[in-house]
DRENVEX-923841 format. One line per 2 residues: number of its first residue (from 1); their letters; for each residue x, y, z of N, C-alpha, C. Coordinates in nm, 2 decimals, decimal comma, m for minus. Each point is the difference from the previous one (the first is absolute). Layout:
REM DRENVEX-923841
NUM = A = X:Y:Z:X:Y:Z:X:Y:Z | ...
***
This chain:
REM DRENVEX-923841
1 = XX = m18,27:14,09:1,74:0,01:0,10:0,10:m0,14:0,09:m0,03 | m0,02:0,03:m0,12:m0,10:0,10:m0,04:m0,13:m0,07:0,04
3 = XX = m0,02:m0,12:m0,03:m0,13:m0,08:0,02:m0,04:0,00:0,16 | 0,12:m0,02:0,07:m0,02:0,00:0,15:m0,05:0,14:0,04
5 = XX = 0,04:0,11:m0,05:m0,05:0,12:0,03:m0,14:0,03:m0,04 | m0,04:m0,05:m0,11:m0,14:0,01:m0,04:m0,09:m0,09:0,09
7 = XX = 0,04:m0,12:0,05:m0,07:m0,08:0,08:m0,02:0,06:0,13 | 0,10:0,08:0,05:m0,01:0,05:0,13:m0,09:0,12:0,00
9 = XX = m0,02:0,08:m0,11:m0,08:0,11:m0,01:m0,14:m0,06:m0,02 | m0,01:m0,11:m0,08:m0,13:m0,06:0,00:m0,06:m0,04:0,13
11 = XX = 0,08:m0,06:0,08:m0,04:m0,05:0,13:m0,04:0,11:0,09 | 0,07:0,12:m0,01:m0,04:0,12:0,07:m0,13:0,05:m0,04
13 = XX = m0,02:m0,01:m0,13:m0,13:0,05:m0,06:m0,12:m0,10:0,05 | 0,04:m0,12:0,01:m0,11:m0,10:0,04:m0,04:0,01:0,15
15 = XX = 0,10:0,05:0,08:m0,04:0,03:0,14:m0,10:0,11:0,01 | 0,00:0,09:m0,09:m0,10:0,11:0,00:m0,14:m0,03:m0,07
17 = XX = m0,01:m0,12:m0,04:m0,12:m0,05:m0,07:m0,06:m0,12:0,09 | m0,13:m0,02:m0,02:m0,11:0,08:m0,07:m0,03:0,13:0,08
19 = XX = m0,04:0,10:m0,08:m0,02:0,13:0,07:m0,14:0,00:0,05 | m0,01:0,08:0,11:m0,14:0,01:0,06:m0,08:0,10:m0,09
21 = XX = m0,13:0,01:0,03:m0,09:0,07:m0,09:0,04:0,14:m0,01 | 0,03:0,07:0,11:0,05:0,14:0,01:0,12:0,02:m0,09
23 = XX = 0,09:m0,10:0,01:0,13:0,03:m0,08:m0,03:m0,02:m0,15 | m0,09:m0,10:m0,03:m0,03:m0,02:m0,14:m0,07:0,13:m0,05
25 = XX = m0,09:0,06:0,07:m0,06:0,12:m0,06:0,11:0,12:0,00 | 0,09:0,00:0,10:0,09:0,12:m0,01:0,10:m0,02:m0,12
27 = XX = 0,04:m0,12:m0,04:0,10:m0,03:m0,10:m0,06:m0,03:m0,14 | m0,13:m0,01:m0,01:m0,06:m0,03:m0,12:0,04:0,08:m0,12
29 = XX = 0,02:0,14:0,02:0,04:0,10:m0,10:0,14:m0,03:m0,04 | 0,09:m0,04:0,10:0,13:m0,03:m0,03:0,02:m0,13:m0,09
31 = XX = m0,08:m0,10:0,04:0,00:m0,12:m0,09:m0,05:0,02:m0,13 | m0,11:0,08:m0,01:m0,06:0,02:m0,13:0,10:0,09:m0,08
33 = XX = 0,07:0,08:0,06:0,10:0,08:m0,09:0,12:m0,08:m0,05 | 0,03:m0,11:0,08:0,09:m0,11:m0,05:m0,05:m0,05:m0,13
35 = XX = m0,12:m0,05:0,01:m0,06:m0,06:m0,11:m0,02:0,09:m0,12 | m0,04:0,12:0,02:m0,01:0,09:m0,11:0,13:0,03:m0,06
37 = XX = 0,11:0,01:0,07:0,14:0,01:m0,04:0,04:m0,12:m0,09 | m0,04:m0,12:0,05:0,03:m0,13:m0,08:m0,06:0,01:m0,13
39 = XX = m0,13:0,04:m0,01:m0,07:0,01:m0,13:0,06:0,10:m0,09 | 0,03:0,12:0,06:0,05:0,11:m0,09:0,13:m0,04:m0,05
41 = XX = 0,10:m0,03:0,08:0,13:m0,04:m0,04:0,00:m0,11:m0,09 | m0,07:m0,10:0,02:0,00:m0,12:m0,10:m0,04:0,04:m0,13
43 = XX = m0,10:0,09:m0,01:m0,06:0,05:m0,14:0,10:0,10:m0,05 | 0,07:0,07:0,08:0,09:0,10:m0,05:0,12:m0,06:m0,06
45 = XX = 0,05:m0,11:0,05:0,10:m0,08:m0,05:m0,03:m0,03:m0,16 | m0,13:m0,03:m0,02:m0,03:m0,03:m0,13:m0,04:0,12:m0,09
47 = XX = 0,00:0,12:0,05:m0,02:0,12:m0,08:m0,11:0,06:0,03 | m0,08:m0,03:0,11:m0,12:0,07:0,05:0,04:0,13:0,05
49 = XX = m0,08:0,11:m0,04:0,03:0,15:0,04:m0,07:0,04:0,12 | m0,08:m0,08:0,07:m0,07:0,05:0,11:0,10:0,00:0,12
51 = XX = 0,00:0,12:0,09:0,07:0,00:0,11:m0,07:m0,08:0,10 | 0,07:0,00:0,13:m0,06:m0,09:0,10:m0,12:0,08:0,06
53 = XX = m0,01:0,12:0,00:m0,13:0,08:0,04:m0,10:m0,02:m0,10 | 0,03:0,00:m0,13:m0,10:m0,01:m0,10:m0,06:m0,16:m0,01
55 = XX = 0,10:m0,07:0,02:m0,05:m0,15:0,02:m0,09:m0,01:0,11 | 0,02:0,06:0,12:m0,09:m0,02:0,11:m0,14:0,06:m0,03
57 = XX = 0,00:0,11:m0,08:m0,13:0,07:m0,03:m0,07:m0,09:m0,10 | 0,06:m0,07:m0,10:m0,06:m0,09:m0,07:m0,07:m0,12:0,07
59 = XX = 0,10:m0,07:0,07:m0,05:m0,13:0,06:m0,09:0,03:0,13 | 0,02:0,10:0,07:m0,08:0,03:0,12:m0,13:0,07:m0,02
61 = XX = 0,01:0,09:m0,10:m0,12:0,10:m0,02:m0,06:m0,02:m0,14 | 0,05:m0,09:m0,09:m0,04:0,00:m0,13:m0,01:0,12:m0,09
63 = XX = 0,11:0,09:0,04:0,01:0,12:m0,08:0,08:m0,03:m0,13 | m0,03:0,10:m0,09:0,07:0,00:m0,13:0,10:0,10:0,01
65 = XX = 0,13:m0,02:m0,04:0,11:0,10:0,00:0,00:0,07:m0,13 | m0,02:0,12:0,00:0,01:0,08:m0,13:0,13:m0,01:m0,06
67 = XX = 0,00:m0,03:m0,13:0,12:0,00:m0,08:0,07:m0,14:0,00 | m0,05:m0,09:0,08:0,07:m0,13:0,01:m0,08:m0,10:m0,08
69 = XX = 0,06:m0,10:m0,07:m0,07:m0,09:m0,09:m0,08:m0,10:0,07 | m0,10:m0,04:m0,06:m0,10:m0,10:0,05:0,07:m0,12:0,05
71 = XX = 0,10:m0,04:m0,08:0,08:m0,12:0,02:0,06:0,02:0,15 | 0,05:0,10:0,04:0,08:0,01:0,12:m0,10:m0,01:0,11
73 = XX = m0,14:0,04:m0,01:m0,10:m0,01:0,09:m0,04:m0,15:0,02 | 0,00:m0,06:m0,11:m0,05:m0,15:0,01:0,11:m0,07:0,05
75 = XX = 0,12:0,02:m0,03:0,12:m0,06:0,07:0,00:0,01:0,15 | m0,03:0,12:0,05:m0,01:0,01:0,15:m0,11:m0,08:0,06
77 = XX = m0,13:0,01:m0,06:m0,11:m0,08:0,04:0,04:m0,15:m0,01 | 0,05:m0,05:m0,11:0,04:m0,14:m0,01:0,09:m0,03:0,11
79 = XX = 0,10:0,07:0,01:0,10:m0,04:0,11:m0,06:0,00:0,13 | m0,07:0,08:0,04:m0,08:0,00:0,13:m0,07:m0,13:0,01
81 = XX = m0,08:m0,04:m0,10:m0,08:m0,13:0,00:0,09:m0,13:0,01 | 0,11:0,03:m0,08:0,10:m0,13:0,02:0,06:0,00:0,14
83 = XX = 0,03:0,12:0,05:0,06:m0,01:0,15:m0,10:m0,05:0,09 | m0,14:0,03:m0,02:m0,10:m0,05:0,10:0,00:m0,15:m0,02
85 = XX = 0,01:m0,04:m0,13:m0,01:m0,15:m0,03:0,12:m0,07:0,08 | 0,12:0,05:m0,01:0,12:m0,08:0,06:m0,01:0,02:0,16
87 = XX = m0,06:0,10:0,05:m0,03:0,01:0,13:m0,10:m0,11:0,06 | m0,10:m0,01:m0,08:m0,10:m0,10:0,02:0,05:m0,15:0,00
89 = XX = 0,07:m0,04:m0,11:0,06:m0,13:m0,01:0,13:m0,01:0,08 | 0,06:0,10:0,05:0,11:0,00:0,08:0,00:m0,07:0,13
91 = XX = m0,11:m0,01:0,05:m0,02:m0,07:0,13:0,03:m0,16:m0,01 | 0,00:m0,05:m0,12:0,03:m0,13:m0,03:0,15:m0,02:0,03
93 = XX = 0,04:m0,13:0,02:0,15:m0,02:0,02:0,05:m0,09:m0,11 | m0,09:m0,02:m0,10:0,04:m0,10:m0,12:0,09:0,07:m0,08
95 = XX = 0,08:m0,08:m0,07:0,07:0,05:m0,12:m0,08:0,07:m0,11 | 0,05:0,11:m0,07:m0,07:0,06:m0,10:0,00:m0,09:m0,12
97 = XX = m0,12:0,01:m0,08:m0,02:m0,08:m0,11:m0,02:0,09:m0,13 | 0,01:m0,06:m0,11:m0,02:0,06:m0,12:m0,14:0,07:m0,02
99 = XX = m0,09:m0,07:0,07:m0,14:0,06:m0,01:m0,02:0,13:0,07 | 0,09:0,01:0,11:m0,01:0,13:0,07:0,07:0,11:m0,08
101 = XX = 0,12:m0,04:m0,07:0,08:0,09:m0,08:m0,09:0,05:m0,11 | m0,08:m0,08:m0,06:m0,08:0,04:m0,11:m0,12:0,08:0,05
103 = XX = m0,03:m0,02:0,12:m0,11:0,09:0,05:0,05:0,13:0,03 | 0,12:0,01:0,07:0,06:0,13:0,02:0,01:0,08:m0,13
105 = XX = 0,04:m0,07:m0,11:0,03:0,07:m0,12:m0,13:0,05:m0,06 | m0,11:m0,08:0,02:m0,13:0,03:m0,06:m0,04:0,13:0,06
107 = XX = 0,01:0,02:0,13:m0,06:0,10:0,07:0,10:0,13:m0,04 | 0,13:m0,02:m0,02:0,09:0,11:m0,03:m0,03:0,06:m0,13
109 = XX = m0,04:m0,08:m0,11:m0,03:0,03:m0,14:m0,15:0,02:m0,03 | m0,09:m0,02:0,09:m0,14:0,01:m0,04:m0,04:0,15:m0,04
111 = XX = m0,08:0,01:m0,11:m0,03:0,13:m0,07:0,12:0,05:m0,07 | 0,11:m0,03:0,02:0,12:0,04:m0,07:0,02:m0,08:m0,13
113 = XX = 0,01:m0,13:0,03:0,02:m0,10:m0,12:m0,07:m0,13:0,04 | m0,14:0,00:m0,01:m0,07:m0,11:0,04:0,02:m0,12:m0,08
115 = XX = 0,06:0,00:m0,12:0,02:m0,11:m0,08:0,11:m0,09:0,05 | 0,10:0,07:0,06:0,11:m0,06:0,07:0,01:m0,01:0,13
117 = XX = m0,10:0,06:0,08:0,00:m0,01:0,14:m0,01:m0,14:0,05 | 0,09:m0,04:0,08:0,00:m0,14:0,06:0,03:m0,11:m0,10
119 = XX = 0,08:0,04:m0,11:0,04:m0,10:m0,10:0,15:0,01:m0,03 | 0,06:m0,11:m0,02:0,14:0,00:m0,04:0,02:0,05:m0,14
121 = XX = 0,11:0,05:m0,03:0,02:0,06:m0,14:0,03:m0,11:m0,09 | m0,03:0,02:m0,14:0,04:m0,08:m0,10:0,08:0,07:m0,11
123 = XX = 0,06:0,11:0,04:0,09:0,07:m0,09:0,12:0,03:0,07 | 0,12:0,03:m0,07:0,12:0,04:0,06:m0,01:0,13:0,07
125 = XX = 0,07:0,03:0,10:0,01:0,13:0,06:0,16:0,03:0,03 | 0,01:0,13:0,02:0,14:0,06:0,03:m0,02:0,08:0,14
127 = XX = 0,10:m0,01:0,09:0,01:0,11:0,12:0,08:0,10:m0,04 | m0,06:0,12:m0,02:0,07:0,12:m0,04:0,13:0,03:0,08
129 = XX = 0,10:0,01:m0,06:0,12:0,04:0,08:0,07:m0,11:0,06 | m0,04:m0,12:0,00:0,06:m0,11:0,06:0,08:m0,09:m0,09
131 = XX = 0,10:m0,06:0,04:0,08:m0,10:m0,06:m0,07:m0,13:0,00 | m0,09:m0,03:0,10:m0,08:m0,13:0,01:m0,11:m0,02:m0,11
133 = XX = 0,01:m0,09:m0,07:m0,11:m0,05:m0,10:m0,09:m0,09:0,05 | m0,13:0,04:0,01:m0,10:m0,10:0,05:0,00:m0,11:m0,09
135 = XX = m0,05:m0,12:0,06:0,00:m0,13:m0,09:m0,11:0,01:m0,10 | 0,01:m0,09:m0,11:m0,10:m0,02:m0,10:m0,14:m0,03:0,06
137 = XX = m0,10:0,07:m0,05:m0,14:m0,01:0,06:m0,04:m0,14:0,00 | 0,05:m0,10:m0,08:m0,05:m0,13:0,00:0,05:m0,08:0,13
139 = XX = 0,11:0,05:0,06:0,05:m0,06:0,12:m0,06:0,06:0,12 | m0,09:0,10:0,00:m0,04:0,06:0,12:m0,10:m0,09:0,08
141 = XX = m0,08:m0,08:m0,06:m0,08:m0,09:0,09:0,08:m0,10:0,09 | 0,11:m0,06:m0,07:0,08:m0,09:0,06:0,09:0,07:0,11
143 = XX = 0,05:0,12:m0,03:0,07:0,08:0,10:m0,07:0,04:0,11 | m0,13:0,04:m0,01:m0,09:0,03:0,11:m0,02:m0,13:0,09
145 = XX = m0,03:m0,12:m0,07:m0,01:m0,12:0,08:0,12:m0,02:0,10 | 0,12:0,03:m0,07:0,13:m0,02:0,08:0,00:0,10:0,11
147 = XX = m0,05:0,13:m0,02:0,00:0,11:0,09:m0,08:m0,04:0,12 | m0,12:m0,06:m0,04:m0,09:m0,04:0,12:0,05:m0,11:0,07
149 = XX = 0,08:m0,09:m0,06:0,06:m0,12:0,06:0,11:0,06:0,10 | 0,07:0,10:m0,05:0,12:0,06:0,08:m0,07:0,07:0,12
151 = XX = m0,11:0,06:m0,02:m0,06:0,08:0,12:m0,05:m0,11:0,10 | m0,05:m0,11:m0,05:m0,05:m0,10:0,09:0,12:m0,06:0,09
153 = XX = 0,10:m0,03:m0,08:0,12:m0,07:0,05:0,07:0,07:0,12 | 0,02:0,14:m0,04:0,08:0,08:0,09:m0,10:0,09:0,10
155 = XX = m0,11:m0,03:0,00:m0,10:0,09:0,08:0,04:m0,01:0,15 | 0,03:m0,12:0,05:0,04:0,00:0,15:0,16:m0,01:0,02
157 = XX = 0,07:m0,03:m0,11:0,15:m0,02:0,03:0,08:0,13:m0,02 | m0,06:0,09:m0,07:0,09:0,13:m0,03:m0,06:0,12:0,10
159 = XX = 0,09:0,07:0,03:m0,04:0,13:0,08:m0,10:0,07:m0,07 | m0,11:0,05:0,05:m0,12:0,06:m0,07:0,05:0,12:m0,08
161 = XX = 0,09:0,08:0,05:0,04:0,12:m0,07:0,07:m0,04:m0,13 | 0,10:m0,10:0,01:0,07:m0,05:m0,11:m0,09:m0,06:m0,10
163 = XX = m0,09:m0,09:0,04:m0,10:m0,06:m0,08:m0,09:0,10:m0,08 | m0,04:0,10:0,07:m0,07:0,11:m0,06:0,07:0,07:m0,12
165 = XX = 0,14:0,01:0,03:0,08:0,08:m0,10:0,03:m0,11:m0,11 | 0,01:m0,13:0,02:0,03:m0,11:m0,11:m0,11:0,00:m0,09
167 = XX = m0,13:m0,01:0,07:m0,12:m0,03:m0,08:m0,02:0,12:m0,09 | 0,02:0,12:0,05:0,00:0,13:m0,08:0,08:0,00:m0,11
169 = XX = 0,13:m0,03:0,02:0,10:0,01:m0,11:m0,03:m0,11:m0,10 | m0,04:m0,12:0,04:m0,03:m0,11:m0,10:m0,13:0,04:m0,08
171 = XX = m0,10:0,05:0,06:m0,13:0,03:m0,06:0,03:0,12:m0,10 | 0,07:0,10:0,04:0,03:0,11:m0,09:0,08:m0,05:m0,11
173 = XX = 0,10:m0,10:0,02:0,08:m0,03:m0,11:m0,08:m0,09:m0,11 | m0,08:m0,07:0,05:m0,09:m0,08:m0,09:m0,09:0,09:m0,09
175 = XX = m0,05:0,12:0,07:m0,07:0,10:m0,06:m0,12:m0,06:m0,07 | m0,09:m0,07:0,07:m0,11:m0,08:m0,05:m0,10:0,07:m0,07
177 = XX = m0,01:0,13:0,02:m0,11:0,07:m0,05:0,04:0,11:m0,10 | m0,10:0,05:m0,08:0,04:0,10:m0,11:0,01:0,12:0,08
179 = XX = m0,07:0,03:0,10:0,02:0,13:0,07:m0,03:m0,04:0,15 | 0,05:0,08:0,10:m0,03:0,00:0,15:0,08:m0,10:0,07
181 = XX = 0,12:m0,04:m0,06:0,08:m0,09:0,06:0,07:0,05:0,12 | 0,04:0,13:0,01:0,05:0,05:0,12:m0,09:0,03:0,11
183 = XX = m0,11:0,05:m0,02:m0,10:0,02:0,09:m0,04:m0,14:0,07 | m0,03:m0,10:m0,09:m0,03:m0,13:0,05:0,10:m0,06:0,09
185 = XX = 0,13:0,00:m0,05:0,12:m0,06:0,06:0,01:0,07:0,15 | m0,02:0,15:0,01:0,01:0,05:0,12:m0,12:m0,03:0,10
187 = XX = m0,11:m0,03:m0,05:m0,12:m0,04:0,08:0,02:m0,13:0,05 | 0,05:m0,10:m0,10:0,04:m0,13:0,05:0,09:0,00:0,10
189 = XX = 0,11:0,07:0,00:0,10:0,02:0,10:m0,06:0,04:0,13 | m0,08:0,09:0,00:m0,07:0,04:0,13:m0,09:m0,10:0,04
191 = XX = m0,06:m0,07:m0,07:m0,09:m0,12:0,03:0,09:m0,11:0,08 | 0,11:m0,02:m0,06:0,09:m0,10:0,06:0,04:0,05:0,15
193 = XX = 0,04:0,12:0,02:0,02:0,05:0,12:m0,11:0,00:0,10 | m0,13:0,03:m0,05:m0,12:0,01:0,08:m0,02:m0,15:0,06
195 = XX = 0,01:m0,09:m0,09:m0,02:m0,14:0,04:0,10:m0,06:0,10 | 0,11:0,06:0,01:0,10:m0,03:0,09:0,01:0,09:0,12
197 = XX = m0,10:0,08:0,03:m0,01:0,11:0,11:0,08:0,11:m0,01 | 0,05:0,04:m0,11:0,08:0,12:m0,02:m0,08:0,11:m0,06
199 = XX = 0,04:0,13:0,03:m0,08:0,12:m0,05:0,02:0,02:m0,14 | m0,08:0,07:m0,06:0,02:0,04:m0,15:0,13:0,09:m0,02
201 = XX = 0,05:m0,02:m0,11:0,12:0,07:m0,03:m0,02:0,09:m0,12 | 0,05:0,12:0,01:m0,02:0,10:m0,11:0,13:0,02:m0,07
203 = XX = m0,01:0,00:m0,14:0,12:0,02:m0,09:0,00:0,15:m0,04 | 0,07:0,08:0,05:0,01:0,15:m0,03:0,01:0,02:m0,14
205 = XX = m0,06:0,11:m0,04:m0,01:0,03:m0,16:0,08:0,12:m0,04 | 0,08:0,06:0,10:0,08:0,10:m0,04:0,11:m0,05:m0,09
207 = XX = 0,05:0,08:m0,09:0,09:m0,04:m0,11:0,12:m0,09:0,05 | 0,07:0,03:0,11:0,13:m0,07:0,03:m0,05:m0,15:0,05
209 = XX = m0,12:m0,01:0,09:m0,02:m0,13:0,04:m0,08:m0,07:m0,10 | m0,07:0,05:m0,10:m0,06:m0,06:m0,09:0,11:m0,07:m0,09
211 = XX = 0,10:0,09:m0,04:0,11:m0,06:m0,08:0,07:m0,11:0,07 | 0,02:0,02:0,14:0,07:m0,12:0,08:m0,10:m0,13:0,00
213 = XX = m0,12:0,02:0,01:m0,10:m0,11:m0,01:0,02:m0,07:m0,13 | 0,00:0,07:m0,12:0,00:m0,07:m0,12:0,15:m0,07:m0,02
215 = XX = 0,10:0,08:0,05:0,14:m0,06:m0,02:0,02:m0,13:0,08 | m0,06:0,02:0,12:0,01:m0,13:0,09:m0,07:m0,12:m0,07
217 = XX = m0,12:0,03:m0,06:m0,06:m0,10:m0,06:0,07:m0,06:m0,12 | 0,06:0,09:m0,09:0,07:m0,04:m0,11:0,12:m0,09:0,04
219 = XX = 0,08:0,06:0,11:0,11:m0,08:0,04:m0,03:m0,13:0,05 | m0,10:m0,03:0,06:m0,05:m0,13:0,06:m0,04:m0,09:m0,12
221 = XX = m0,08:0,07:m0,10:m0,04:m0,08:m0,10:0,10:m0,05:m0,11 | 0,09:0,08:m0,01:0,12:m0,02:m0,10:0,11:m0,08:0,07
223 = XX = 0,00:m0,01:0,13:0,10:m0,07:0,06:0,13:0,08:0,04 | 0,00:0,14:m0,04:0,10:0,07:0,03:0,03:0,01:0,15
225 = XX = m0,10:0,01:0,08:0,01:0,00:0,15:m0,12:m0,06:0,05 | 0,00:m0,13:0,03:m0,11:m0,08:0,03:m0,08:0,05:0,12
227 = XX = 0,07:0,07:0,11:m0,07:0,03:0,11:m0,04:0,14:0,00 | 0,00:0,07:m0,11:m0,02:0,14:0,00:m0,14:0,04:0,03
229 = XX = m0,10:m0,08:m0,05:m0,13:0,04:0,02:m0,04:m0,05:0,15 | 0,04:m0,10:0,05:m0,01:m0,04:0,14:0,04:0,11:0,08
231 = XX = 0,12:0,06:m0,02:0,05:0,11:0,09:m0,08:0,13:m0,01 | m0,04:0,02:m0,12:m0,09:0,12:m0,02:m0,13:m0,01:0,07
233 = XX = m0,07:m0,12:0,00:m0,12:m0,03:0,07:0,02:0,01:0,15 | 0,10:m0,07:0,05:0,05:0,01:0,13:0,00:0,14:0,06
235 = XX = 0,05:0,10:m0,07:0,02:0,13:0,03:m0,13:0,07:0,01 | m0,09:m0,03:m0,09:m0,14:0,06:m0,01:m0,08:m0,05:0,12
237 = XX = 0,01:m0,14:0,03:m0,07:m0,05:0,12:0,05:0,06:0,12 | 0,13:0,02:0,02:0,05:0,06:0,12:m0,04:0,15:0,03
239 = XX = m0,02:0,06:m0,12:m0,06:0,15:0,01:m0,15:m0,01:0,05 | m0,07:m0,08:m0,06:m0,14:m0,01:0,03:m0,03:m0,06:0,15
241 = XX = 0,08:m0,09:0,05:m0,01:m0,03:0,13:0,04:0,11:0,10 | 0,09:0,08:m0,04:0,04:0,12:0,07:m0,13:0,10:0,01
243 = XX = m0,07:0,01:m0,11:m0,10:0,09:m0,01:m0,12:m0,05:0,08 | m0,02:m0,12:0,00:m0,11:m0,06:0,08:0,04:0,00:0,14
245 = XX = 0,11:m0,02:0,05:0,04:0,01:0,13:m0,01:0,15:0,05 | 0,04:0,09:m0,07:m0,02:0,14:0,03:m0,14:0,03:0,02
247 = XX = m0,09:m0,04:m0,08:m0,15:0,04:0,00:m0,05:m0,08:0,13 | 0,03:m0,11:0,03:m0,06:m0,07:0,11:0,06:0,04:0,14
249 = X = 0,12:0,04:0,00:0,05:0,05:0,11:m0,03:0,14:0,04
***
């Protein structure tokens, strides 16, 4: 029932597109604010201290925010570049490949950890506060091959929102990188949605929803509640469709 609601709202959104030139100009600031919010919240989930307004100042005006670490500025700029990349390749309808995952990760970590940007890990990692234990590093290449095969196999047969949630949960569970797994997984999820004609989805960073996001991931990865992450992402997509429809109407 939830999926039919999402499909109906997407159909409503599609009747309002493509926009004429005047509408594009009028709504540009709205869509740019959505993208800035996506960048800010995705980074905040990982501990970045820049607010949405500060993030906008960094990515739009190249400003330096007094008292904030250089790392936070670079994360904002990198995420903007990675978002631009997925928008560019999002016009394709092909299944996502490992090559694209590695490229997203390379952009996310450039100048932050150039040694490991775009490279799978070769050391064990832990997810702080989670009961899920990522696999041995030696298994990562084979697991990523399986992930790519799953993406290809399910690309047309699984509902896009469920597919985006599943691929995110599996990729985050593999935790193939030393750092940047969360940001890369969320960007990959949005690339999946874009390639199926769905709008970008934002994962809010306020404490209650951040906790719900991590809990849903853990419940799915550990099998405690297999559909938990699907349900969480469906709710976020529903919210974003409402926001887009409100803006366009």
